[in-house]
Structures are given as C-alpha cells and as structure tokens.
N, C-alpha and C positions, 0 to 999 in steps of 0.2 A: 465531598462537597468543597467548593472553593472557600477560602477564608472570607470573612466579611469584607476585608479590604479588597481582595481580588474580585469579589462579586460586585463591589461598588465600581471598580475600574471597568469590569465587563459591561455593566449596565450603562455606564457613561460612554464607553466606546460605541456600543450599538445604538445609543440614542443620538450620538453626534457624528455619525459617519466616520468613526475611527479616531476622532480627536478627543483627548483627555487632558485634564489639568494635573495639578499636584506634581509629584516627582517625575512623572512621565511627560509632562508638558514639553512640546517641541521635539520630542524624540520619536523614533520610528518604532511603532508598537503594532503587534499582531495578536490575534487570539488563536491559540492552538488547542484544538479539541482532539483528545486521544481517547482510546478505549482502555479501560482499566485492565491491567495484566491479570489480576485475580478476580475482580468483581464483574468485569465485562460492561461496566457502566461508563457513560460518557463523562469526561472530565475536561473542563475548559480552563486554560491558564493564560493570562496576559504575559507576553514576553517581548523584550526588545529584539530587534532583528537588524541584520545588515544585508543589503542586496548584493548579490554576486552573479552577474550575468542574468540569466533567466531564473535563477534560483534564489531562495532566501536562506540565510544562515542564522541559526539560533544556537545559543551556548548554554550548556547545562551547568551554570555557575553555582546555583544554589547559594548565592552570596558568599562564595568561598568556603562553604561548609564542607565537612568531611565525606559526605555521601552525595551521590548523584540525585537530582530531584526525581520525584515520583513520575512525572511526565516522561522522563527518559526511559525508565523501565517499561512504561506503557507502550511506547512506540517500538521498543524492541520486541514486544509480544504481538503488537498489532501495528504493522508498518504504515498502513494507510490512515492518514489523519486529515482533519479539516482545518483549513487556514482561512482566517478572516483578516483582510487588509483593507482599511478604508471602508468602502461600501460594498466591496466584492468578497466573494468566498469561493474556494475551490478545494478539491481533494488533492492531497499531495502524498508522494511516497517519501517517507522520512528515512534518511540514510546517514548514520554517523560516519564522519570521515576517519580514515585510518592512516597510520604511519606518516610518511612524508607529506601526504596531502593534508592530514590533520594539522601538522605544523605550519604548513603554508597558509591554510585557511585561518588558523588561529591568529597568525601574525597579521593577516589581512583585516580580521575583525578588530584586533587591538589598535591598528592604525586608525580605524574609523571610530572606535569607542574605547579609549584607553582604560576605562574602568575595569574592563575584563582582565587586563593585565594585573591589576591590583587584586582581583578575586583569585587569580591563579597563584599569586604569591602567598595567599593565606592557607593554601591547602596543598597536600602532597599529590592528590589525585590529578591527572591531566583532565582539564575541563573538556567534556565532549563538545565537539562542533558538529551540529546536525544540519545536513543539507536537505532543504524542503524543495522538491521539484514536482512538477505535474505528474499525476499518477498514471496518465495514459502511456501506453507503449509508444516507442519511437514511430513516427509516421502515422499515428492514429488519426483517422478522419471519420470513422464510423461508416455504416453502409448507406448513408443517405437519410432522407426524411423518414421519420418513424410515424406511420399512420395506423398500422395494424399490429396486433399481437405477434403476427409472423415477423414483421419488421423488427419488433422489440427483441424477440428471441434471437433473430439473426444478428442484431447489434451486440447482444451479450456474447454470443458465440464468437463474433469477430474480435471483440475485446479480449476474450480468453485466449483465442489463438494468437493474437498479437503479443500478449504478455508471455505466453509460453515460448514463442519464437525468440523474444528478447532475452529471456532467461537462458535458453539454450545457446544463443549467440554469445552471451557474456561468458558462459562456462567454456565454450569452445575457444573463445579468444584467450582465456586464461591458459588453457593447455597449449595453445599455439605459441603464446609468448614464452612459456617455459621451455618448449621444445626448440624455439629459435634462439634462445639466449646463449651468447658466447662470451659475454663480458665486454668491457669492464663493468663493475658494479654487481649487485646481487640480483639473481633472477627473481621473478615474482614468487611470493611465499607459496609453499607447497599446498597449504590449505586454501579454501576459497573464502573470499572476504565478505564484508558486510553488505556491499552493494548487491551481490548475487543472493545472499541470504535473505535480505529484506525484500527484494523483488519476488523471489520464489515464495516466501512466506505470504506475501500479499496475494500472489496468484492463487496459492492453495486455499487461503481463507475465502477469496471470492468464489472459487470453484465450489467449495463446500456449501456456501450460502446459496449459490445458484441451484445446486442439486437438491438441497433441503426444500427450497421454495417450490421446485418442480414436484417433488415427491409429496409434499404436504398440501399444495394448493393447485398448481396447474394441472397435473395429471388427474387427480380426482375430479376436478371441475369438468375436464373434457370427457372423462369416462362416463359421467352421468348422462351425457348426450350421445355417446358413442360406445355402448356396451359391447359392440362387436369387436372393439379394438383392445379388449382386455389382454390378449396375448402380446400385443405390441407394447402396452404399458408394463407388462410383466417383464418383458425382455429389457426395456429401458431401465427399469428398476434394478435388474440384475447387473446391467452395465454400470450403473451408479455404484453398486457395491464393489464391483471389480476395480473401478477407478479409485474408490475410497481406500481399498486395501493397499494399492501401490502408493497412494497419497500418504497413507499412514506411515509407510517406510520412509518417505521423504521427510515427514514431520519429525520423526525420530532424529534424523540427521540435522534438522534445523533447530533442535532443542537448545543447543549451545549458541553462544554469541558467534562463534566461527564454525564453519563446516570443516571438521577435522579429517574426514575421509572423502576427498574429492572424487576418487575413482568410483567408489560405490555410489556416491551422489549422482555422478554422471550416468551410471548405469540405470539407477532408479528413475531418473528424470527421463531417460530415453524410453523406458518401459511405460511410464505414465503417458508420455507423448503419443506413443502408438495406440494405447488403449483409448485415450481421450479423443484423438482425431477420428478414429473409427466410430466412436460413440456419437460424436457431434454430427458426423456425416449421416449416420443412421437416424438420429433424432430429427434432423432437418428433413430428411426424406419422408419420415412418418408424420411429422407434425406441421410443417409449414403449409401444406395444402389445407389442413383443418383450421388453421389460425388466420388464413389470408383475409377473411371477411369479418374478423373480430376487431372492433376499433380499439386503438390505444391513444391516450390512456382510457381506462374504463370511465363510464359516465360519472361515477361518484368521485373520481379523482380530477375531473376537468374543472378548470376555473369557471366561476359564474360570470357570464357576460356582463 
C-alpha cells in the first residue's frame, strides 16, 4: 500500500488533472503503477520525471538511500507498467538504461533536475535511470476496427507476433553487431542486455495471460455451443502446453537481471517462435469463423448510452 503521504499525492493528482501542490508543485510528476514482484498486487507511486524524446525518464533515487526503491524491483519482474501523466494514461515498457547509455541519460536528467545529482552523492549505488516507452511493438497499428470477438482475437495475435518479431530482431542485431565489430572500442557485451530481457519478459507474460484466458474462459464458452469441436479444443490446449514448455525454458534464462547465455536464449527463442507461429495460424483457422458474429465488447462491458 502507498504511504499516507503518497496516497494523498495520488488522490490530488487524479482529482486535479495531474497537478499537485506541496513539494511537487510546479514539477513534472507522473504516477507509475507496477505489479508487485512477489505479491502480484498493483502498486502506484508518484514520481518526478524528465521527458527525453518520445520517452519519459524516472530515477530510482530513493532519496539517496542505500537500496533501490521497491517499484524498481517490481518493474524488473513485470516490465509492463501503467503511466499516468496529466489526464492521460498508457501502458509502457520499463527498461533500465545500461552502461554508457545510463551515464548519458543520468547526466541529461541532472541537467534538468540537479537534485538527482545530490541524491547520487549520498549513496554508493548507481541510481537506476528507467526509460518508459510505449509498450506496443515498433510499427504497431493493430488490425483495424474491432467489432467482433474474431477481430479482438486477431488484434491480440497481431500484437503477440509484433512483439516476438521485435525481440528476435533485437537479438539478431546484437549478434550482428558483435560479428561486425573490428574496433576501436569494445564490442557489445557478450551477454544480452536489459532491453532484450525486458521486452522478452513482457512478451512471455502477455502470452501466458492470453493462453490462460483462452483455456479458462474462451474455449469452454465456445465448447458449450459447439460440442462437436472438442477435438479442436483438445489440440489447441496441447499446443498451449507445448508453447508453455518452451516458454518455461526462456523464463529460466530471464530469471537474472542479464541474460548470461545468449546462444541458448537465441535457440530457445527460435524454438518458441516456430511453435507459436504454427499455433496461432491453427487457432485462427479454427476459431475466427466461429467468432465472426460475436460482438465485441460483450454487452455487459459496453458503456451505457
């Protein structure tokens, strides 16, 4: 739970379109909602931010204390966060900056808000600089207007495919950069960095949520009206388990802050990609015709006129 002070700031922020008084008056403030690393519960924290191009930067200063703040550990475990700025909100992918980029961005932040330099002087730990960017994969535009459950399923599949393509492209770019390096300077680090880890972890968590939702809600609902398709749903469930096994191997490699075995990660990612693409193709072939006349959102979720 937020402290009573933080909760008062959160309430004032939401009641006044992002404007607050007191120590935050006149500053750039956002609300960051993370998922608890251990509890799985939502946690909202008011934080100062600095705009950097299309992204927002937040710093894990913890007022110069010896440990990173709790929200930082939360976003390492669950990289997709919710950001509220002014009257708008959006889902973001949270990626801590590394190496030279962290130094560059921290200097940028300190030029905008010198107080962060004071916090850094109080502690030996490098203050994390976290980049908050839109969670959608590059070039994401969705499949068009969503009117039916078939459209919604296709939208989710398109998002998953886009995320997977982006993870694979970032991994291949890392290997290509190492192969092409001839100096001067150091080649890219042999392990894979936080950008790839965070995006892949976000993808794996979204995929798991999607499959659990299908297994527990979508498939049983359709099966009640189409008992003749029990074999189809049995095969789809088997495919979910196959994808989950490969996904589990990826999860083991993502357990640390850095991916220490990039060659194995690359192989496991390739295996999951093949399994998932075949599964999505089969699922669309089987389900889209059945869902084409089911309106989305369901009546109970539609806003009252």
